DSSP file (Angstrom, degrees, kcal/mol; ACC not computed):
  #  RESIDUE AA STRUCTURE BP1 BP2  ACC     N-H-->O    O-->H-N    N-H-->O    O-->H-N    TCO  KAPPA ALPHA  PHI   PSI    X-CA   Y-CA   Z-CA
    1    1 A X              0   0    0      0, 0.0     2,-0.3     0, 0.0     0, 0.0   0.000 360.0 360.0 360.0 139.4   95.4  132.7  147.3
    2    2 A X        -     0   0    0      2,-0.0     2,-0.4     0, 0.0     0, 0.0  -0.805 360.0-163.8-109.8 151.5   98.6  133.1  145.2
    3    3 A X        -     0   0    0     -2,-0.3     2,-0.3     2,-0.0     0, 0.0  -0.999  19.2-127.7-136.9 133.0  101.5  130.8  144.9
    4    4 A X        +     0   0    0     -2,-0.4     2,-0.3     2,-0.0    -2,-0.0  -0.631  30.8 178.3 -81.4 133.5  104.9  131.7  143.5
    5    5 A X        -     0   0    0     -2,-0.3     2,-0.5     2,-0.0    -2,-0.0  -0.957  24.6-131.1-131.4 153.1  106.3  129.4  140.8
    6    6 A X        +     0   0    0     -2,-0.3     2,-0.3     2,-0.0    -2,-0.0  -0.906  31.3 171.1-103.0 129.0  109.5  129.4  138.8
    7    7 A X        -     0   0    0     -2,-0.5     2,-0.5     2,-0.0    -2,-0.0  -0.931  26.4-134.6-131.8 159.1  109.2  129.0  135.0
    8    8 A X        -     0   0    0     -2,-0.3     2,-0.3     0, 0.0    -2,-0.0  -0.967  24.8-177.2-116.4 128.1  111.6  129.4  132.2
    9    9 A X        -     0   0    0     -2,-0.5     2,-0.1     1,-0.0    -2,-0.0  -0.875  33.4 -99.3-121.7 154.1  110.6  131.3  129.0
   10   10 A X    >>  -     0   0    0     -2,-0.3     4,-2.1     1,-0.1     3,-0.5  -0.403  36.8-115.8 -65.7 149.2  112.4  132.0  125.8
   11   11 A X  H 3> S+     0   0    0      1,-0.3     4,-2.3     2,-0.2     5,-0.2   0.879 116.5  55.2 -56.1 -39.6  114.0  135.4  125.6
   12   12 A X  H 3> S+     0   0    0      1,-0.2     4,-1.9     2,-0.2    -1,-0.3   0.862 107.2  50.1 -64.0 -34.7  111.7  136.4  122.8
   13   13 A X  H <> S+     0   0    0     -3,-0.5     4,-2.6     2,-0.2    -1,-0.2   0.900 108.8  51.8 -68.8 -40.8  108.7  135.5  125.0
   14   14 A X  H  X S+     0   0    0     -4,-2.1     4,-2.8     2,-0.2    -2,-0.2   0.902 108.3  51.8 -62.3 -40.9  110.0  137.6  127.9
   15   15 A X  H  X S+     0   0    0     -4,-2.3     4,-1.9     2,-0.2    -1,-0.2   0.922 110.7  47.9 -62.2 -43.3  110.4  140.6  125.5
   16   16 A X  H  X S+     0   0    0     -4,-1.9     4,-2.1     2,-0.2    -2,-0.2   0.919 112.2  49.9 -61.6 -43.3  106.8  140.2  124.4
   17   17 A X  H  X S+     0   0    0     -4,-2.6     4,-2.3     1,-0.2    -2,-0.2   0.914 109.8  50.0 -61.7 -44.5  105.7  139.9  128.0
   18   18 A X  H  < S+     0   0    0     -4,-2.8    -1,-0.2     1,-0.2    -2,-0.2   0.844 111.8  48.8 -65.4 -33.3  107.6  143.0  129.0
   19   19 A X  H  < S+     0   0    0     -4,-1.9    -1,-0.2    -5,-0.2    -2,-0.2   0.860 115.4  44.3 -71.2 -35.2  106.1  145.0  126.1
   20   20 A X  H  < S+     0   0    0     -4,-2.1     2,-0.4     1,-0.2    -2,-0.2   0.798 122.3  24.2 -82.2 -29.7  102.6  143.9  127.0
   21   21 A X  S  < S-     0   0    0     -4,-2.3    -1,-0.2    -5,-0.2     5,-0.1  -0.993  74.2-121.0-142.0 143.4  102.7  144.4  130.7
   22   22 A X    >>  -     0   0    0     -2,-0.4     3,-1.3    -3,-0.1     4,-0.9  -0.178  47.5 -87.6 -72.2 174.0  104.6  146.4  133.2
   23   23 A X  T 34 S+     0   0    0      1,-0.3     3,-0.5     2,-0.2     4,-0.3   0.853 128.0  45.2 -55.1 -40.2  106.6  144.9  136.0
   24   24 A X  T 34 S+     0   0    0      1,-0.2     4,-0.3     2,-0.1    -1,-0.3   0.628 113.8  50.2 -80.3 -12.6  103.7  144.7  138.4
   25   25 A X  T <> S+     0   0    0     -3,-1.3     4,-2.4     1,-0.1    -1,-0.2   0.454  81.1  91.6-105.1  -1.9  101.3  143.3  135.9
   26   26 A X  H  X S+     0   0    0     -4,-0.9     4,-2.8    -3,-0.5     5,-0.2   0.921  86.5  49.1 -63.6 -44.7  103.3  140.4  134.4
   27   27 A X  H  > S+     0   0    0     -4,-0.3     4,-2.8     1,-0.2    -1,-0.2   0.925 112.4  49.0 -61.0 -44.0  102.0  137.8  136.8
   28   28 A X  H  > S+     0   0    0     -4,-0.3     4,-2.7     2,-0.2     5,-0.2   0.916 112.3  48.5 -61.7 -43.6   98.4  138.8  136.2
   29   29 A X  H  X S+     0   0    0     -4,-2.4     4,-2.7     2,-0.2     5,-0.2   0.931 113.4  46.2 -63.1 -46.0   98.9  138.8  132.4
   30   30 A X  H  X S+     0   0    0     -4,-2.8     4,-2.5     2,-0.2     5,-0.2   0.913 113.3  50.5 -63.2 -42.5  100.5  135.3  132.5
   31   31 A X  H  X S+     0   0    0     -4,-2.8     4,-2.4    -5,-0.2    -2,-0.2   0.942 114.0  43.4 -60.5 -49.3   97.8  134.0  134.8
   32   32 A X  H  X S+     0   0    0     -4,-2.7     4,-2.4     2,-0.2     5,-0.2   0.911 115.3  48.6 -64.9 -42.8   94.9  135.3  132.6
   33   33 A X  H  X S+     0   0    0     -4,-2.7     4,-2.5    -5,-0.2    -1,-0.2   0.915 113.0  47.4 -64.6 -42.5   96.6  134.1  129.3
   34   34 A X  H  X S+     0   0    0     -4,-2.5     4,-2.7    -5,-0.2     5,-0.2   0.910 111.9  50.0 -66.6 -42.7   97.3  130.7  130.7
   35   35 A X  H  X S+     0   0    0     -4,-2.4     4,-2.4    -5,-0.2    -2,-0.2   0.936 113.1  46.4 -60.3 -46.8   93.7  130.3  132.1
   36   36 A X  H  X S+     0   0    0     -4,-2.4     4,-2.2     1,-0.2    -2,-0.2   0.920 113.4  49.1 -63.6 -43.6   92.2  131.4  128.7
   37   37 A X  H  X S+     0   0    0     -4,-2.5     4,-2.5     1,-0.2    -2,-0.2   0.929 112.2  47.6 -61.1 -46.2   94.6  129.0  126.8
   38   38 A X  H  X S+     0   0    0     -4,-2.7     4,-2.0     1,-0.2    -1,-0.2   0.868 110.8  51.2 -67.8 -36.1   93.8  126.1  129.0
   39   39 A X  H  X S+     0   0    0     -4,-2.4     4,-2.1    -5,-0.2    -1,-0.2   0.919 112.0  48.3 -63.5 -42.2   90.0  126.7  128.8
   40   40 A X  H  X S+     0   0    0     -4,-2.2     4,-2.8     1,-0.2    -2,-0.2   0.901 109.6  51.4 -63.9 -42.7   90.3  126.8  125.0
   41   41 A X  H  X S+     0   0    0     -4,-2.5     4,-2.7     1,-0.2    -1,-0.2   0.899 109.5  51.1 -61.8 -41.1   92.4  123.6  124.9
   42   42 A X  H  X S+     0   0    0     -4,-2.0     4,-2.5     2,-0.2    -2,-0.2   0.924 112.3  45.3 -63.9 -45.2   89.8  121.9  127.0
   43   43 A X  H  X S+     0   0    0     -4,-2.1     4,-2.8     2,-0.2     5,-0.2   0.908 113.8  49.9 -64.6 -41.9   86.9  123.0  124.7
   44   44 A X  H  X S+     0   0    0     -4,-2.8     4,-2.4     2,-0.2    -2,-0.2   0.921 112.0  47.3 -63.0 -44.1   88.9  122.1  121.6
   45   45 A X  H  X S+     0   0    0     -4,-2.7     4,-2.5     2,-0.2    -2,-0.2   0.912 112.6  49.7 -63.5 -43.2   89.7  118.6  123.0
   46   46 A X  H  X S+     0   0    0     -4,-2.5     4,-2.7     2,-0.2     5,-0.2   0.937 111.2  48.3 -62.4 -47.0   86.1  118.1  124.0
   47   47 A X  H  X S+     0   0    0     -4,-2.8     4,-2.5     1,-0.2    -1,-0.2   0.914 112.0  50.4 -58.8 -42.9   84.8  119.1  120.5
   48   48 A X  H  X S+     0   0    0     -4,-2.4     4,-2.6    -5,-0.2    -1,-0.2   0.922 112.0  46.6 -62.2 -44.8   87.3  116.8  118.9
   49   49 A X  H  X S+     0   0    0     -4,-2.5     4,-2.5     2,-0.2    -2,-0.2   0.899 112.1  50.4 -65.9 -40.8   86.4  113.8  121.0
   50   50 A X  H  X S+     0   0    0     -4,-2.7     4,-2.4     2,-0.2    -2,-0.2   0.920 112.4  47.2 -62.7 -42.8   82.6  114.4  120.5
   51   51 A X  H  X S+     0   0    0     -4,-2.5     4,-2.3    -5,-0.2     5,-0.2   0.930 112.4  48.8 -64.5 -45.8   83.2  114.6  116.7
   52   52 A X  H  X S+     0   0    0     -4,-2.6     4,-2.4     1,-0.2    -1,-0.2   0.907 112.9  48.5 -61.4 -41.5   85.3  111.5  116.7
   53   53 A X  H  X S+     0   0    0     -4,-2.5     4,-2.2     2,-0.2    -1,-0.2   0.905 110.2  50.9 -65.6 -41.5   82.7  109.6  118.7
   54   54 A X  H  < S+     0   0    0     -4,-2.4     4,-0.3     1,-0.2    -2,-0.2   0.903 112.7  46.3 -63.8 -40.5   79.8  110.7  116.5
   55   55 A X  H >< S+     0   0    0     -4,-2.3     3,-0.9     1,-0.2     4,-0.4   0.918 112.6  50.0 -66.0 -43.1   81.7  109.6  113.4
   56   56 A X  H 3< S+     0   0    0     -4,-2.4     3,-0.2     1,-0.2     4,-0.2   0.849 118.8  37.9 -65.0 -34.5   82.6  106.2  115.0
   57   57 A X  T 3X S+     0   0    0     -4,-2.2     4,-2.7     1,-0.2    -1,-0.2   0.280  84.6 106.6-100.4  10.8   79.0  105.6  116.1
   58   58 A X  H <> S+     0   0    0     -3,-0.9     4,-2.6    -4,-0.3     5,-0.2   0.898  79.2  48.8 -59.9 -44.9   77.3  107.0  113.0
   59   59 A X  H  > S+     0   0    0     -4,-0.4     4,-2.2    -3,-0.2    -1,-0.2   0.925 113.9  46.4 -62.7 -44.5   76.3  103.6  111.6
   60   60 A X  H  > S+     0   0    0     -4,-0.2     4,-2.3     1,-0.2    -2,-0.2   0.932 114.2  47.8 -62.2 -46.1   74.8  102.4  114.9
   61   61 A X  H  X S+     0   0    0     -4,-2.7     4,-2.3     1,-0.2    -2,-0.2   0.879 110.8  51.2 -64.9 -38.3   73.0  105.7  115.5
   62   62 A X  H  X S+     0   0    0     -4,-2.6     4,-2.3    -5,-0.2    -1,-0.2   0.916 110.0  49.7 -64.5 -43.0   71.6  105.6  111.9
   63   63 A X  H  X S+     0   0    0     -4,-2.2     4,-2.4     2,-0.2    -2,-0.2   0.901 110.9  49.8 -63.5 -41.6   70.3  102.1  112.4
   64   64 A X  H  X S+     0   0    0     -4,-2.3     4,-2.5     2,-0.2     5,-0.2   0.914 110.3  50.2 -63.4 -42.5   68.7  103.0  115.7
   65   65 A X  H  X S+     0   0    0     -4,-2.3     4,-2.4     1,-0.2    -2,-0.2   0.903 110.9  49.3 -62.7 -40.8   67.0  106.0  114.1
   66   66 A X  H  X S+     0   0    0     -4,-2.3     4,-2.2     2,-0.2    -2,-0.2   0.913 110.5  50.6 -65.3 -41.9   65.7  103.8  111.3
   67   67 A X  H  X S+     0   0    0     -4,-2.4     4,-1.9     1,-0.2    -2,-0.2   0.936 113.4  44.5 -61.0 -47.0   64.3  101.2  113.7
   68   68 A X  H  X S+     0   0    0     -4,-2.5     4,-2.8     1,-0.2     5,-0.2   0.874 109.7  56.6 -66.0 -37.1   62.5  103.8  115.8
   69   69 A X  H  X S+     0   0    0     -4,-2.4     4,-2.7    -5,-0.2    -1,-0.2   0.934 107.0  48.8 -60.0 -45.1   61.2  105.5  112.7
   70   70 A X  H  X S+     0   0    0     -4,-2.2     4,-2.3     1,-0.2    -1,-0.2   0.912 112.4  48.2 -61.7 -42.7   59.6  102.2  111.5
   71   71 A X  H  X S+     0   0    0     -4,-1.9     4,-2.5     2,-0.2    -2,-0.2   0.905 112.5  48.6 -64.5 -41.7   58.0  101.7  115.0
   72   72 A X  H  X S+     0   0    0     -4,-2.8     4,-2.7     2,-0.2    -2,-0.2   0.906 110.8  50.7 -65.3 -41.5   56.7  105.3  115.0
   73   73 A X  H  X S+     0   0    0     -4,-2.7     4,-2.4    -5,-0.2    -2,-0.2   0.928 111.5  47.9 -60.9 -45.3   55.3  104.9  111.5
   74   74 A X  H  X S+     0   0    0     -4,-2.3     4,-2.1     1,-0.2    -2,-0.2   0.917 113.5  47.3 -63.1 -43.9   53.5  101.7  112.5
   75   75 A X  H  X S+     0   0    0     -4,-2.5     4,-1.9     1,-0.2    -2,-0.2   0.912 111.7  50.6 -64.0 -43.1   52.1  103.2  115.7
   76   76 A X  H  X S+     0   0    0     -4,-2.7     4,-1.0     1,-0.2    -2,-0.2   0.911 110.3  49.4 -62.5 -43.8   50.9  106.3  113.8
   77   77 A X  H >< S+     0   0    0     -4,-2.4     3,-0.5     1,-0.2    -1,-0.2   0.909 110.6  49.9 -63.3 -42.1   49.1  104.3  111.2
   78   78 A X  H >< S+     0   0    0     -4,-2.1     3,-0.8     1,-0.2    -1,-0.2   0.863 110.2  51.3 -65.1 -35.1   47.4  102.1  113.8
   79   79 A X  H 3< S+     0   0    0     -4,-1.9    -1,-0.2     1,-0.2    -2,-0.2   0.674 109.3  50.1 -75.8 -18.1   46.2  105.2  115.6
   80   80 A X  T <<        0   0    0     -4,-1.0    -1,-0.2    -3,-0.5    -2,-0.2   0.052 360.0 360.0-111.2  24.8   44.7  106.9  112.5
   81   81 A X    <         0   0    0     -3,-0.8    -1,-0.2    -4,-0.0    -2,-0.1   0.441 360.0 360.0 -88.9 360.0   42.6  104.1  111.1
């Protein structure tokens, strides 16, 4: 289903749009470009949030890994006696 919307673009953007797509293809081009841009923004935002969270929790995660490592080492030693 399609829905008509009114948007305002800078004249330079309209000129680029007219060069890139004919009169009947402009809506399709804008739709595809906007979808791709928004998907990219979402991935970029997600990557940024994941990175920030990993940095913020690095000390906690390192301590947990060290604790488990010690338990695994102890279990391994007991099993191989």
